[in-house]
C-alpha positions in Angstrom: 25.8 93.7 76.9 28.5 96.3 77.9 32.0 96.5 76.3 33.7 95.4 79.5 31.8 92.1 79.6 32.4 91.5 75.9 36.1 92.0 76.5 35.9 89.5 79.4 34.4 86.9 77.0 37.2 87.5 74.6 39.9 87.1 77.3 38.3 84.0 78.8 38.1 82.3 75.4 41.7 83.1 74.5 42.9 82.0 77.9 41.2 78.7 77.3 43.0 78.4 74.0 39.8 78.4 71.9 39.1 80.0 68.6 35.6 81.4 67.9 34.9 78.4 65.7 35.9 75.9 68.5 33.9 77.7 71.1 30.9 77.9 68.8 31.2 74.1 68.2 31.2 73.3 71.9 28.2 75.5 72.6 26.3 74.4 69.6 25.9 78.0 68.2 27.3 79.7 65.1 30.6 81.5 64.9 28.8 84.7 64.0 26.9 84.4 67.3 30.1 84.2 69.3 31.6 87.1 67.3 28.5 89.3 68.1 28.9 88.5 71.9 32.5 89.5 71.8 31.7 92.7 69.9 28.9 93.7 72.4 26.3 93.5 69.7 24.2 90.8 71.5 24.3 88.8 74.7 24.4 85.1 75.3 21.1 83.7 76.7 21.0 82.1 80.1 21.8 78.6 79.0 24.9 79.8 77.1 26.0 81.9 80.0 25.8 78.9 82.3 27.7 76.8 79.7 30.4 79.4 79.3 30.9 79.7 83.0 31.2 75.9 83.3 33.6 75.7 80.4 35.9 78.4 81.8 35.6 77.1 85.4 34.3 80.4 86.8 31.1 81.5 88.5 28.3 83.4 86.7 29.1 86.5 88.8 32.7 86.3 87.8 31.8 85.9 84.1 29.3 88.8 84.2 30.9 91.2 86.6 34.6 90.3 86.6 34.7 89.4 90.3 32.5 87.4 92.7 30.0 89.8 94.2 30.3 89.9 98.0 31.2 91.9 101.1 34.5 93.4 102.1 37.4 93.2 99.7 35.4 91.5 97.0 33.0 94.5 96.7 36.0 96.9 96.7 37.7 95.0 93.9 34.4 95.0 91.9 34.1 98.7 92.4 37.7 99.2 91.4 37.1 97.3 88.2 34.0 99.3 87.5 36.0 102.5 88.0 38.7 101.2 85.7 36.1 100.4 83.0 34.6 103.9 83.4 38.0 105.5 83.0 38.9 103.4 80.0 35.4 104.3 78.6 36.5 107.9 78.6 38.7 107.0 75.6 35.7 105.6 73.8 33.7 107.2 71.1 30.1 106.1 71.2 27.1 106.2 68.9 27.7 105.1 65.3 31.4 106.0 65.6 34.1 103.4 66.4 34.2 102.4 70.1 37.7 102.5 71.5 38.7 100.9 74.8 42.3 101.2 76.0 43.7 99.7 79.2 47.0 98.2 80.5 45.3 94.9 81.4 43.3 94.3 78.3 45.2 96.3 75.6 43.6 98.1 72.8 40.1 97.1 71.7 38.3 98.9 68.7 34.8 98.2 67.4 33.3 99.9 64.4 29.5 99.1 64.4 28.9 100.7 61.0 31.5 98.4 59.2 31.0 95.4 61.5 34.8 95.4 62.2 36.7 94.7 65.4 40.4 95.0 66.2 42.0 93.8 69.5 45.6 94.2 70.3 46.7 92.6 73.6 49.1 90.3 75.4 47.8 87.3 73.4 48.4 88.9 70.0 46.4 90.7 67.4 42.9 89.7 66.5 40.9 91.2 63.7 37.3 90.3 62.6 34.9 91.6 60.0 31.5 90.0 60.6 29.9 91.4 57.5 32.5 89.8 55.2 32.8 86.7 57.5 36.6 87.2 57.9 38.8 86.6 60.9 42.6 86.9 61.4 44.5 86.1 64.6 48.3 86.5 64.9 49.7 85.3 68.3 52.1 82.9 70.0 50.2 80.0 68.6 50.8 81.1 65.0 48.6 82.6 62.3 44.9 81.8 62.0 42.9 83.1 59.0 39.3 82.4 58.1 37.2 83.8 55.3 33.8 82.3 55.8 32.0 83.3 52.6 31.2 80.8 49.8 34.5 81.0 48.1 36.5 81.7 51.4 39.3 79.7 53.0 40.5 78.7 56.4 44.3 78.9 56.9 46.2 77.9 60.1 49.9 77.6 60.9 50.6 74.7 63.3 53.1 74.3 66.1 55.0 71.7 64.2 55.6 74.0 61.3 52.9 72.5 59.0 50.2 74.6 57.4 46.5 73.6 57.2 44.4 75.1 54.5 40.7 74.2 54.2 41.3 71.0 56.2 44.3 69.9 54.1 47.7 69.8 55.9 50.9 70.6 54.1 54.5 70.2 55.3 55.3 73.8 54.5 54.1 76.9 52.7 56.2 75.9 49.7 54.3 72.6 49.4 51.0 74.4 49.7 52.0 76.8 47.0 53.0 74.0 44.7 49.8 72.0 45.2 47.3 74.9 45.2 46.4 77.5 42.6 46.4 81.2 43.3 42.8 80.9 44.5 43.9 78.4 47.2 42.2 75.5 45.5 43.6 72.2 44.3 44.5 71.9 40.6 42.2 69.6 38.7 44.5 68.8 35.7 48.2 68.6 35.1 47.9 71.0 32.2 46.1 73.5 34.4 48.8 73.3 37.0 51.6 73.7 34.5 49.8 76.6 32.9 49.2 78.5 36.2 52.7 77.8 37.5 54.4 79.2 34.4 56.0 82.6 35.3 54.0 84.5 32.6 54.4 87.9 34.3 58.2 87.6 33.9 57.7 86.8 30.2 55.5 89.9 29.9 58.2 92.1 31.6 60.9 90.8 29.2 58.7 91.3 26.2 58.0 94.9 27.3 61.7 95.6 27.7 62.4 94.1 24.3 59.8 96.2 22.6 61.0 99.3 24.4 64.7 98.8 23.6 64.3 97.5 20.0 61.2 99.3 18.8 61.0 102.2 21.2 57.3 101.6 22.0 57.6 102.1 25.7 54.1 103.7 26.1 52.2 101.3 23.8 54.1 98.3 25.3 52.4 98.9 28.6 49.3 97.3 27.1 51.0 94.0 27.5 50.2 94.1 31.2 46.6 93.3 30.3 47.7 89.9 29.0 48.5 88.8 32.6 44.9 88.5 33.9 43.8 87.0 30.6 46.6 84.4 30.8 45.5 83.2 34.2 41.8 83.3 33.3 42.6 81.0 30.5 44.5 78.8 32.9 41.5 78.6 35.2 39.3 77.7 32.3 41.7 74.9 31.3 41.7 73.5 34.8 38.1 73.9 35.8 36.1 74.4 32.5 34.1 77.3 33.7 33.2 79.5 30.8 31.4 82.1 32.9 34.6 82.6 35.0 36.7 83.0 31.8 34.3 85.6 30.3 34.0 87.4 33.7 37.8 87.7 34.0 38.7 88.4 30.4 36.0 90.9 29.5 36.9 93.6 32.1 40.6 93.5 31.1 39.8 93.7 27.4 37.3 96.5 27.9 39.7 98.6 30.0 42.5 98.0 27.5 40.3 99.0 24.5 39.1 102.2 26.3 42.7 103.2 27.2 43.8 102.6 23.6 40.9 104.7 22.2 41.7 107.5 24.7 45.5 107.6 24.9 46.4 106.4 21.4 43.5 107.7 19.2 42.4 110.6 21.4 38.8 109.4 21.4 37.7 108.9 25.0 34.1 109.7 23.9 32.0 107.7 23.3 34.6 104.9 24.1 33.9 105.3 27.8 30.5 103.6 27.3 32.4 100.3 27.2 33.2 100.7 30.9 29.6 100.8 31.8 29.1 97.3 30.4 31.7 95.7 32.7 29.4 95.4 35.8 26.6 94.3 33.5 28.6 91.5 32.1 29.9 90.6 35.6 26.3 90.4 36.9 25.3 88.3 33.9 28.1 85.8 34.4 27.3 85.6 38.2 23.7 84.8 37.3 24.9 82.1 34.8 27.1 80.5 37.5 24.2 80.4 40.0 21.8 78.9 37.4 24.4 76.2 36.5 25.0 75.4 40.2 21.2 75.1 40.8 20.9 72.8 37.7 23.7 70.6 39.0 22.1 70.3 42.4 18.7 69.5 41.0 
């Protein structure tokens, strides 16, 4: 499918006020399939083309070619559009490089096949997708729409009445959402976990650093206090969710990096202290395996 048709599919969907998820639900296909159509990576089959034309209230010719194919002015308009598409294609870089299409009618459309990324800037706002990571961001007159569709991803929408919907839960404001959700966008499980994570620990660390610097003059060494921040929030997550693998996976990298920097900057022994850095991805992979095993055991 050519880039011009892909852009028509994008424009028709947005004119109908549909997100990729909403369109996919109406057609009975995945959001990734709709995303690939609109990035010119694949084409809808005949049944989906008919369904799209019926949904948008246009003919198949209009959906496929932009105008109804016919004699007289219709043919002229179709050829004009083809010429415009060819002119805008002059701005494109083909092959494995990003494809760029710029026109006054459609705006700026950029597709990077290598990275699976797409950016569209037009009259309806800004739309960014990354199919490989399963991410989509749309900023337009209707508000902000964010979707991260991976296992730990989230869906965020701003609504016309000022409310915010996060993963299906609606909050009266961003402040309410901030108060009820942790920094991962998930609900707190315990009151202690919420209190722990809401405590302004970074401000305490900053004050402690200034105190050590002014009173004891240890400005350089005091910087190691920064490593307490990720450790503090990792402990808070453990208190709230009781996931030991998450705790180890978060604390170990911070501790390993802090120890290496201490050996290097304070004791002048970067070798063989650097070996500790190699263990970070090993421990991370081990903790990920432990989480998967625990998840499978719970589902069994």
